N, C-alpha and C positions, 0 to 999 in steps of 0.2 A: 260559217262553221264555228262551232263552240271550241273554246280552249280546253285542253285537257289539263286538269290540275290533279295533283297528288292528294288523295284523301287520307288523312292520318289523324290520329288522336291528338287533341290539344292537351298537352301535358300540364300546363298551368291551370289549376282548378278554378281560379277566379275568371280567367279568360273563357274557359269552357262553359261556366255558368252563364256568363254574359252572352255568349254565342247561342246557347240553348234558349234563353229567354227571348232573344231577338227573333230566332226562328219560330218559336212558339207563338209570339205575337203576330208574325206574318201569316202563319198558318191559321190562326184564329180569324184574321181578316178574310182570308180566302174562304174559310168555313162560312162566315156570314154572307159573303157574296154568293156562294153556291146556294145557300138556303133561300136567299131572296130571289135570285134569278130562276131557280127551279121550283120554288114554292114547296120545299120539302123540309123535313126535320133532319138535322145533322147532329151527330154525336162525335165530338172530337175529344180524345183522352190523351193529353200529353203525359208522357212518362219519363221521369228522370231517376236513375238509380241513386242519385245524390239526395233526392227528397225523401 
């Protein structure tokens, strides 16, 4: 059974950016895996209000 964690905004801007880029990189890897496994084109558009 999964742990229930409280989801809240990361107040420190630097930590928030680090978290965003880590998640973005992990999602990019998943995108590549899906594209290869399913032989399809995939479009992934990461969006950050800070950018």
